[in-house]
C-alpha positions in Angstrom: 23.6 14.8 -12.0 23.5 11.4 -13.7 21.5 8.6 -12.3 21.8 4.9 -12.9 18.4 3.3 -13.4 18.1 -0.5 -13.3 17.4 -1.9 -16.8 14.5 -4.1 -15.6 12.6 -1.2 -14.0 9.7 0.5 -15.8 9.0 4.2 -15.0 5.9 6.4 -14.9 5.8 10.1 -15.8 5.5 11.0 -12.1 8.8 9.2 -11.3 7.4 6.1 -9.7 8.9 2.8 -10.8 7.6 -0.7 -11.1 9.9 -3.7 -11.1 8.6 -7.2 -11.9 9.6 -9.7 -9.1 8.1 -13.1 -10.1 4.4 -12.6 -10.3 4.5 -9.5 -8.1 5.6 -6.0 -8.8 7.8 -3.9 -6.5 6.9 -0.2 -6.5 9.0 2.8 -5.4 10.1 6.3 -6.5 13.2 6.9 -8.7 16.5 8.2 -7.5 15.8 11.4 -9.5 12.6 12.0 -7.6 14.3 11.4 -4.2 17.1 13.8 -5.2 14.6 16.5 -6.1 12.8 16.1 -2.8 15.8 16.5 -0.6 15.7 15.4 3.0 12.8 13.0 3.4 11.1 13.2 6.8 7.8 11.2 6.4 6.4 8.6 4.1 2.6 7.7 4.0 1.7 4.3 2.4 -1.5 2.4 2.0 -2.4 -0.6 4.2 -1.8 -4.2 3.1 -4.9 -5.4 1.2 -5.5 -1.9 -0.3 -6.4 -1.7 -4.0 -4.2 0.5 -6.2 -5.6 2.1 -9.4 -3.0 3.0 -12.0 -2.6 6.8 -12.1 -4.3 7.4 -8.7 -2.5 8.6 -5.6 -1.4 5.8 -3.2 0.4 7.8 -0.6 2.7 10.7 -0.1 6.3 11.5 0.7 7.2 14.6 2.8 10.5 16.3 2.7 11.8 19.5 4.3 10.9 21.2 0.9 7.4 19.8 0.2 4.8 17.1 0.4 4.3 15.2 -2.8 1.7 12.6 -3.7 2.8 9.4 -5.2 0.8 7.9 -8.1 0.5 4.2 -8.7 2.3 3.0 -11.9 0.0 -0.1 -12.0 -3.3 -1.4 -10.7 -3.4 -4.2 -8.1 -3.5 -5.2 -4.5 -0.9 -4.2 -1.9 0.6 -7.4 -0.5 3.5 -5.9 1.3 4.8 -2.5 2.4 8.2 -1.4 3.5 7.8 -0.9 7.2 11.5 0.0 7.4 11.0 3.0 5.2 7.9 4.1 7.2 10.0 3.9 10.4 13.1 5.4 8.9 12.2 7.6 5.9 15.9 8.4 5.2 16.3 4.8 4.0 14.4 6.0 0.9 17.1 8.5 0.2 20.0 6.0 0.8 18.8 3.3 -1.7 15.6 4.2 -3.6 16.0 1.4 -6.1 17.0 -1.2 -3.6 16.2 -1.2 0.2 14.1 2.0 -0.3 11.3 0.2 -2.2 7.8 1.2 -1.0 5.2 -1.5 -1.9 4.9 -5.0 -3.3 1.7 -5.3 -5.4 -0.1 -8.2 -7.0 -1.0 -6.7 -10.3 -4.5 -6.9 -11.7 -3.2 -6.3 -15.2 0.5 -7.1 -15.6 0.3 -5.8 -19.2 0.2 -2.3 -17.7 4.0 -2.6 -17.1 4.4 -2.4 -20.9 2.8 1.0 -20.9 5.5 2.4 -18.7 8.9 3.8 -19.9 11.9 1.6 -19.9 15.0 2.9 -18.1 16.7 4.3 -21.2 13.5 6.3 -22.2 13.1 7.6 -18.7 16.7 8.6 -18.5 16.6 10.5 -21.8 13.3 12.2 -20.7 15.1 13.5 -17.6 18.0 14.8 -19.6 15.7 16.8 -22.0 13.8 18.5 -19.2 
């Protein structure tokens, strides 16, 4: 199955994305990850004001198949979380790169974005696995 990944998104090895939005960064999980999970039944996200550390778990997503930890693609402070996805986890499946975003983070080191894969690299990585 082929996926379209927005060109301005950056991706981590664990399939989380980071998208620059002004001075803030929107964080979510890729359409590929959502597809692999199947039917999502529960999402656990940190509270507003929480500090994320790049590479550390920031929450989990539960599907009928498994519970998977999500790992932060960047370090920073959570300034917003998608309450709509918390209340209706299926929204994550419907539009993971749009309305299914998870967090908005004020990055402590915006340069960490450059350490993530661009959409083309991420897409080619998926096709070789």
